[in-house]
C-alpha positions as CSV (number, residue, x, y, z in Angstrom):
1,M,89.9,89.7,105.0
2,G,92.7,88.9,107.5
3,F,91.2,90.5,110.6
4,A,90.0,88.6,113.7
5,H,86.8,90.0,115.2
6,G,86.3,89.6,119.0
7,S,82.5,90.3,118.9
8,P,79.6,90.1,116.4
9,R,79.1,93.1,114.2
10,R,75.9,94.9,113.6
11,V,76.9,95.7,110.0
12,P,79.0,93.2,107.9
13,G,82.1,94.3,106.1
14,L,85.3,96.2,106.8
15,R,85.7,99.0,109.2
16,R,87.3,102.2,107.9
17,A,90.5,101.5,109.8
18,E,90.7,98.0,108.4
19,L,90.1,99.1,104.9
20,A,92.8,101.8,105.3
21,T,95.3,99.3,106.6
22,L,94.7,96.7,103.9
23,A,94.9,99.4,101.1
24,G,97.9,101.2,102.6
25,I,96.1,104.5,102.8
26,S,95.0,106.7,105.7
27,V,91.7,106.5,107.5
28,E,91.2,110.2,106.7
29,F,91.5,109.5,103.0
30,V,89.0,106.7,103.3
31,V,86.6,109.2,104.9
32,L,87.2,111.7,102.0
33,L,86.5,108.9,99.5
34,E,83.2,108.0,101.3
35,Q,82.1,111.7,101.3
36,G,83.0,112.1,97.6
37,R,85.5,114.8,98.4
38,V,88.3,113.3,96.3
39,A,87.6,114.2,92.7
40,T,89.9,111.8,91.0
41,P,91.6,109.2,93.2
42,S,94.7,107.9,91.5
43,A,94.9,104.7,89.6
44,Q,97.3,103.4,92.3
45,V,94.7,104.1,95.0
46,C,92.1,102.3,92.9
47,S,94.4,99.3,92.6
48,A,95.0,99.3,96.3
49,L,91.3,99.4,97.1
50,T,90.8,96.6,94.5
51,R,93.2,94.4,96.4
52,A,91.8,95.2,99.8
53,L,88.2,94.5,98.7
54,H,89.1,91.5,96.6
55,L,87.4,93.0,93.5
56,T,87.3,91.1,90.3
57,D,89.1,92.4,87.2
58,D,85.8,93.6,85.7
59,E,85.0,95.4,89.0
60,H,88.5,96.9,89.0
61,A,88.1,98.1,85.4
62,H,84.7,99.7,86.4
63,L,86.3,101.4,89.4
64,L,89.0,102.9,87.2
65,R,86.4,104.2,84.7
66,M,84.4,105.7,87.5
67,A,87.5,107.4,88.8
68,G,88.3,108.8,85.3
69,H,91.1,106.4,84.4
70,A,89.6,104.8,81.3
71,A,92.3,102.9,79.4
72,D,93.9,104.7,76.5
73,P,94.8,102.1,73.8
74,S,97.6,104.4,72.5
75,R,99.4,104.3,75.9
76,V,101.5,101.6,77.4
77,P,99.3,99.9,80.1
78,R,100.5,100.4,83.6
79,T,97.5,99.3,85.7
80,I,98.0,95.9,87.3
81,P,94.9,93.8,87.3
82,G,93.8,92.0,90.5
83,S,94.4,88.6,88.9
84,L,98.1,89.4,88.4
85,Y,98.4,90.6,92.0
86,R,96.8,87.3,93.1
87,M,99.2,85.4,91.0
88,A,102.1,87.4,92.5
89,D,100.8,86.6,96.0
90,Q,100.9,82.8,95.2
91,L,104.5,83.2,94.1
92,A,105.6,85.2,97.1
93,G,108.1,82.6,98.2
94,N,110.6,83.9,95.7
95,P,111.7,87.5,94.7
96,L,109.4,88.8,92.0
97,A,108.6,92.1,90.3
98,I,106.0,93.4,87.8
99,Y,107.1,95.6,84.9
100,D,105.3,97.3,82.1
101,A,106.1,96.9,78.4
102,T,108.9,99.5,78.7
103,W,110.5,97.6,81.7
104,Q,109.4,100.2,84.2
105,L,109.2,98.7,87.6
106,L,105.6,98.9,88.9
107,H,105.4,96.4,91.8
108,W,107.8,94.2,93.8
109,N,107.6,92.0,96.9
110,P,109.7,92.2,100.0
111,R,112.0,89.4,98.9
112,F,112.8,91.3,95.7
113,A,113.8,94.4,97.8
114,A,115.9,92.3,100.2
115,T,117.7,90.6,97.3
116,F,118.2,93.5,94.8
117,G,118.0,96.5,97.1
118,D,115.1,98.8,98.0
119,P,113.7,100.3,94.8
120,T,112.3,103.3,96.7
121,V,115.8,104.8,97.1
122,R,115.4,105.8,93.4
123,G,112.9,108.1,92.0
124,V,110.0,106.6,90.1
125,G,111.4,107.7,86.7
126,D,114.7,105.8,87.5
127,R,113.0,102.5,88.3
128,N,113.5,101.2,84.8
129,V,115.7,98.2,83.7
130,L,116.9,100.0,80.5
131,V,117.8,103.1,82.5
132,W,119.8,101.0,84.9
133,Q,121.5,99.1,82.2
134,F,122.4,101.9,79.8
135,L,122.6,105.0,82.0
136,G,123.5,103.8,85.4
137,E,124.1,100.5,87.1
138,L,121.9,97.4,87.1
139,P,121.3,96.7,90.8
140,R,123.5,94.0,92.2
141,L,123.9,91.9,89.0
142,R,127.2,90.5,87.8
143,Q,127.4,90.0,84.1
144,T,130.2,88.6,81.9
145,A,131.0,90.6,78.7
146,A,129.0,88.0,76.7
147,E,126.0,88.1,79.1
148,R,126.0,91.9,79.0
149,V,125.9,92.0,75.2
150,A,123.1,89.4,75.0
151,F,121.1,91.1,77.7
152,E,121.4,94.6,76.1
153,E,120.5,93.3,72.6
154,S,117.5,91.5,74.0
155,L,116.3,94.6,76.0
156,V,116.6,97.0,73.0
157,A,114.9,94.6,70.6
158,D,112.1,94.2,73.1
159,L,111.7,98.0,73.5
160,R,111.7,98.3,69.7
161,A,108.7,95.9,69.6
162,T,107.0,98.0,72.2
163,T,107.4,101.2,70.2
164,R,105.7,99.4,67.2
165,G,102.8,98.6,69.4
166,Y,102.5,102.0,71.0
167,P,103.9,104.5,68.5
168,D,101.9,107.5,70.0
169,D,102.8,107.1,73.6
170,P,104.6,110.3,74.7
171,D,106.2,108.6,77.8
172,L,107.7,105.9,75.6
173,A,109.1,108.4,73.2
174,A,110.6,110.4,76.1
175,L,112.2,107.2,77.4
176,V,113.8,106.4,74.1
177,S,115.1,110.0,73.8
178,R,116.6,109.7,77.3
179,L,118.2,106.4,76.6
180,N,119.7,107.7,73.3
181,L,122.0,109.8,75.5
182,G,123.9,106.5,76.2
183,P,126.2,105.6,73.3
184,R,125.7,101.8,73.7
185,F,121.9,102.2,73.5
186,C,122.2,104.5,70.6
187,E,124.3,102.0,68.7
188,L,121.9,99.1,69.3
189,W,118.8,101.2,68.6
190,S,120.1,102.1,65.2
191,G,120.2,98.4,64.4
192,R,116.4,98.3,64.4
193,A,116.2,94.7,65.7
194,V,112.8,93.6,67.0
195,G,112.3,90.8,69.5
196,G,111.4,89.8,73.0
197,H,113.4,89.8,76.2
198,Q,113.8,86.2,77.3
199,S,114.3,84.4,80.6
200,A,117.9,84.0,81.7
201,H,120.3,82.9,84.4
202,K,121.5,85.7,86.7
203,L,124.2,86.2,89.4
204,V,123.2,88.6,92.1
205,Q,126.0,90.2,94.1
206,H,124.6,90.8,97.5
207,P,126.7,92.9,99.9
208,D,126.0,90.7,102.9
209,V,125.5,87.1,101.7
210,G,127.7,87.1,98.5
211,D,126.7,85.7,95.2
212,I,123.2,84.3,94.6
213,A,122.6,82.3,91.4
214,V,119.0,82.6,90.2
215,N,116.9,81.9,87.2
216,S,114.7,84.8,86.0
217,D,111.4,83.5,84.4
218,I,109.2,86.0,82.6
219,L,105.4,85.7,82.3
220,N,104.0,88.1,79.7
221,T,100.3,89.0,80.1
222,Q,98.3,89.1,76.8
223,D,96.0,92.0,77.3
224,T,98.1,94.5,79.2
225,N,101.7,93.6,78.1
226,L,102.8,93.5,81.7
227,R,105.7,91.3,82.7
228,L,105.8,89.3,85.9
229,V,109.4,88.2,86.6
230,E,110.1,85.6,89.2
231,Y,113.6,84.8,90.4
232,T,114.1,81.2,91.6
233,P,117.3,79.7,93.0
234,Q,119.5,77.7,90.6
235,P,119.6,74.1,91.6
236,G,122.9,72.8,93.0
237,T,123.8,76.2,94.6
238,E,123.4,77.8,98.0
239,A,120.9,80.3,96.5
240,R,117.8,78.9,98.3
241,S,119.3,79.2,101.8
242,K,120.6,82.7,101.0
243,L,117.2,83.8,99.8
244,E,115.5,82.4,102.8
245,F,118.0,84.3,105.0
246,L,117.4,87.5,103.2
247,A,113.7,87.0,103.5
248,A,114.2,86.9,107.3
249,I,116.3,90.0,107.6
250,G,114.6,92.1,105.0
251,V,116.3,95.2,103.5
252,Q,118.4,95.8,106.6
253,R,122.2,95.5,106.2
254,M,124.4,93.4,108.4
255,S,127.7,94.8,107.3
256,P,128.9,98.0,108.9
257,Q,128.4,101.3,107.0
258,G,131.4,103.1,105.8
């Protein structure tokens, strides 16, 4: 499990403090769970425990059901299965992120945060690629006019396909209503195009190391409609060395603050 033990144990398994560390929760919360004093632990806590205990996907699903989080087929899936976490761990040498079918950011690794900026500076509701593109600013990406048009058309067509699959999801309906406040989204949405968002070349504008040319490759999961996006350096550029440098310094900034 990643812990070295200096002496034999009377009882096999993780200690409370070790489980808490691996799951990213407090020891006190682990005690409450053991005592049955947490009525409905969140789906995020269940997922964290799944990773810490190396549960299978079936065991993860059972844990979610026991905690009262049975999947609703009418809602966009947002629970990341353990198998996808394990795949993300194997790809941890590059920036990567996991999104749901509405392009809501659910999970990212440290290299993603170091490259694109720390997502936690935004509220959960604002961690969405469509919100960034149409109502704000896409973090650290430079797009030509043609690239912007193609990217926006692809995103909107993909979201249209998602609404066909989950027509009764209230969160999805609320997202579309919010995006319709943007004239460009409203224009594209009225076109009613349906499609999928594809992999692409991207140019990241980093404030400390300059431009980073990457390829974004998208893996779509069949059962949950989650999207794992990995960003790999474009061959023939300095992107690899820049990404390695950012991995070493993390999200800290080198340049002075104004």
